[in-house]
C-alpha angles and dihedrals in degrees: 000000000000092000090053092051091047089052090050091050091052094044115017091184089068088078126065123251112246096183091127089060101041131353115274097351124142123197131213127185114225111179107302093344135088115216115205114203142167123219122204134151092357092306123118113206118192108220104174139359113201132177111246092244093058123099095250094187089062093050101046 
């Protein structure tokens, strides 16, 4: 998980934009989990980590 976040911090475009779901969120798949992050001023903030079988719209 930490390696994936480090990679996202170095290259924000490696994640997928999730703006249509929630504001300025980015998403990154790590194994069977979706990591929802925001990225601002060179800081990646992890907002939610959800299993891929969860209804992520309900939990964001």
